[in-house]
N, C-alpha and C positions, 0 to 999 in steps of 0.2 A: 654633903649630898647623900640622899637616900637611894639605895640600890635595891632592886628586886633580884634576889639571889635564888638560884636553883642548885641544889646539891647534885654532885656528879661524882663519878668514880675517878680513880687515878688515870692519867693519860696512858694509852696503850704503848706509846713510844714517847720518851722524854729526850729531846735534843738538848745537848749542852754545847753552847758555842763559846769558844775561847780564842780570841785574837792573840797572836804571838809576834812580837817584834824584838829581835835580839834577846831572846830568853833562853839561850843555851845553858846558862848557869842555873836557871829556875826549873827547867823541864824535868830533871831527875826527881826533884822534890814533888813536883806536880804529879808525875806519873805514880810515884809511890803512894801519895795521899789519895789520889782518885781510884787507884786499883783497889785499895782497901775499902774505900767509901762506897763505890758504885754497887758493889754486891749487896749492900744493905738497902738499896732503894727498891721499892715495891713495884717496879715497872721496868720495861725494856729500855735500854739506854743507847743513844746514838751520840757519840762524842765527836764534834766537829771542830777541828783545830785549823785556824787560818794563819798561814805564814804571810805576814804583811811586808814582804820584801826585805827580810832580815839579811844582814851582811855577815853574821857569824855562822855557826854550825847549827842553828835552830832547825833548818829544814831537814838535815840529816838525822837529827834526834827524833823529829816527828815521823819521818819515814820508817825508821827502825821501830818506833813504838807501834806504828800501824801494822807492821809485820807480825808483832807479838800479840796484838789485840785487835780482833776483827771489828770491835765496836768503834775503833778510831778511824775517822775519815779526815782526809787532808785536802785543804784548798790552798794552793800556793799562788799568790798574786804576782804579777809580772814585775812589780816594783812596790815601793812603799807608798800606799795611798792614804795612810792615816788610820787611827784607831776606829773612828766612827764608820768609815767605809769598810774596814775589815770586818767589823761586827755585822754590817749590812750584808756582806758577802756570805757570812755564815748563816744568817737568817734566810737568805734567798735559797740556800741549799738544804735547809733543815726540813726534814720530813715528819717530825714528831707532832703529836697532838698538843704539845706544850713545849716551850723553849726556855731554857735558862741561859742568861748571858752572864759570864764572869770573866775576870782577868786571870792570867797565868801566874801571877806573883803570890797567890794564896793569901793576900791581904783580906779578901772576902772569903770566910770559911765555907767550904762546900757543905758542911753539916747543916747550915741554915736552910738548905734546900728541903730538908724534912718539913720544917715549919711552912715553907712556901707551898709545898704540896698540900699541906693541911688546909691552907687558905684557898688553894685552888679547888679542893673538893667541896669547900663551902660555897663555891660559885663565883669567886673573884677571877677576873680575866688578867689583871696585872697585879703581881705581888712584888713590891720593890723593897730592897734592903735599906733600912734607915740606920745610920751610924749613931751610936750613943757615946762612943769613945774611939779615939784613934791612938794606937800605941806605935812607938817606934818612929814618930815623926817630929820634926823640929817645931818650936813654937811659931816660927815664921810660916811654915807650911800650914799649920792649923789655923792661924789667923787669916791667911789668904784664902784658904778653902772655905772658912766660915763666911768671909765677905763675898766670895764668888757665888755661893748658893743663894744668899739673900739678894744679891744684885740680880741674879738670873730670875728669881721669883718676881721681881719688879718688872724686868724688861721682857721676859719671855712669856710667862703664863701664870695667872694667879693660883692655879692648882698645882704648880710645879712643887713637888715635895722638897723640903729642906734636907740637907746633909745626906742626900741619896745620889749614888752614882749610877752606873749602868748595870749593876748587879741586881737582877730581877728575873722573875718568871712571868712569861706571857702566854696566853692561850693561843690556839690556832686561829680563831677568828680575829683576835687582836693582831697577830702576826700578819695575816693576810691584808689587814688594813694598813699596817706599817709598810709592808712591801709595795703597796700601791703609791706610796709617797716617794718620789724619785728625785727630789731636789739634790743638787750637788753639795751644797754646804749644809751638812747634817748635824743636828743636835738631838740625838735620839731620846734623851730624857724629856726634852720639850715636845717632841713628836708624840711620845707616849701620853703626855698630859693632854695634848691637843685632840687626839682621837677619842678620848673618853673611855668608856667601858668601866665596869666596876673595878676599883683599885683600892689596895690596902697595903700598909707597911708591915714589915717584920723588923724587929729591933735586934741589933747585934753590935758587938765590939769588934772594931776593925783591927786586925793584927798587923805587925810589921812585915815588910817584904822578907821572904825567906832567903833571897839572894838577889844580886844585881842592883840596878839603879832604877829610880822612878822614871816612867815614860811621860810623866806630866809635870815637868818643871814649870816655873813661873811663866816663862815665855809661851809655852804651849797652852797653859791655862788662860792667859790673856787672849791668845788667838782664838781659843774655843769660845771665850766669852764674847769676843767681837762677832764671830760667826753666828752665835746664838742670838745676840741682840739684833743684828742687822737682818737675819733670816726670819725672825719671829715678830719683830716689833717696829712700829714707826716712831718710837720714842726718840731715837737719835735725831731724826729729822725735826721733830718738834723741839728738841733741845737747841738745834741750830736756829730755829725760828725764835725761840725765847731769847737766845743769846743776841740775835740781831735786834730784837726789841729793846733789850737792856742797853746795848751799846748806843742805840738811837736816843734813848732817854738820857744817857750820860752825855752824849754830844749836845743834846738840846739844852740841858742845864748848864754845861760848860759854856756854850754859846751865849745863853741868856746872861750868865755872869759876866762874860767879856763885854757884852753890850751895855750892861748896867755900869760897869767900871768906866767905859768910854763915855757914857752919858754923864756920870758924875764929873769927869775930868773936863770934857769939852763944853757941855751945855750949862751945867751948874757952876762951872769954874771953881769946884771945890779944891782946896789945897791938898790933893792926894797925889801919890806917885802912880802914874799910869805907865806901866812898862810892859808892853805887849811882847813878852818873852817867847822864846822858841819852845820852852818846856811844854806849854799847853798844846801847841800845835803838834809836836812830836808825840805826845801822849795820845791825842785823839787819832792821829794817823796809825799808831800802833794798835789802838783798840779796834778801830774800824778795819784795818788790814788783817789783823789777827782773826777777828770774827768772820770776815769774808773767807779767809783760807780754811778755817775750821768748818764752815758750812759747806764749802766746795768739797772738802775732803770727805765729809759724811755723805754728801750726795754722791760723790764718786764711788764710795763703797757700794751703795745700792745699784748704781749703774753698772759697775763691774760685775755684780752678781747677775743682773739681768743679761749682760753680755755672755757670761759663762753658761747660764741656763739655756740661752738661745742656740748654743752650739749643739745641744742635744747629744752630747757624748755619753757613752756608758759610764757608770760610776766607777768601774774598775775593770781590769783586764786579768783574766785567769791564765796563768802559765800552765798549770796542770792540776789534776785532782787525783786522789787516791781513795779507793773504796766507795766511790760514788758512781752509780750507774744510771740514775734517773736523769736523763737529759732534759726533762721538762723543768727541772729545778735550775738549770743554767740561766744565769742572768741575761736578760735581753736589753 
């Protein structure tokens, strides 16, 4: 896609949103790295750290950090709402002209922000980090991540970039558009692709976690994939339709074959063994029953999401904030 780009200056304020869930062991490394790095950025910084209901000492580390550095602002959620909701909370409170989203584990090097700002000055509204290598991860993690991004491109949006997480810079007008999308089951990468605006990648090598454990094991990755697929695409419903058609065809041909064998035996009186065994019946029952249950399950996922959206509950509940005085930014 061709974009009309207008050059612009650096954002007056750059907000950096970092969700934190049980990152007590990571925060000392994050604090040291960012303290050294932020002074090199050519703009004023607002560092928004979102405590997503951590059960370790994460919140105490964050509060102590905010006392030492006035740029640090804290949003503490009342419980664990999940990574995508925690990022949303940070974006709701961000006051910058541009916002960077990154994780606390330092797998996404903050130094990449320099190149993101360069693309921002060129006129791009979304600058996403695209991984060209992943260090410190098992072959199983790499394979499942590779499959995840390609499946999501098929199910979610044709413009969804491959091998790209939530590490990105977005402009204020893009942020305002994102904040207007308040669905409960959120897949921010897909939402970024859906809203459009000029977008471009920056390439980088993803580092290993500095400490702690990954917050996206296979189970959570599968849950995120399910949420993304059901929230953005009717393909699962079409899959159940296709499955029903296939099972109907199988049943038709098996029935035709059974009638043909009966015709040979009873009408033509051919010397064949006609044994109407239970295997065919059981197989057909299992095929038909299984396809019905799969279709009902897929339909149920969509209905459950309609039910949850109809409640119109807030996406999250804030326990307290530190360093934030603009009440207009509070999520409604």
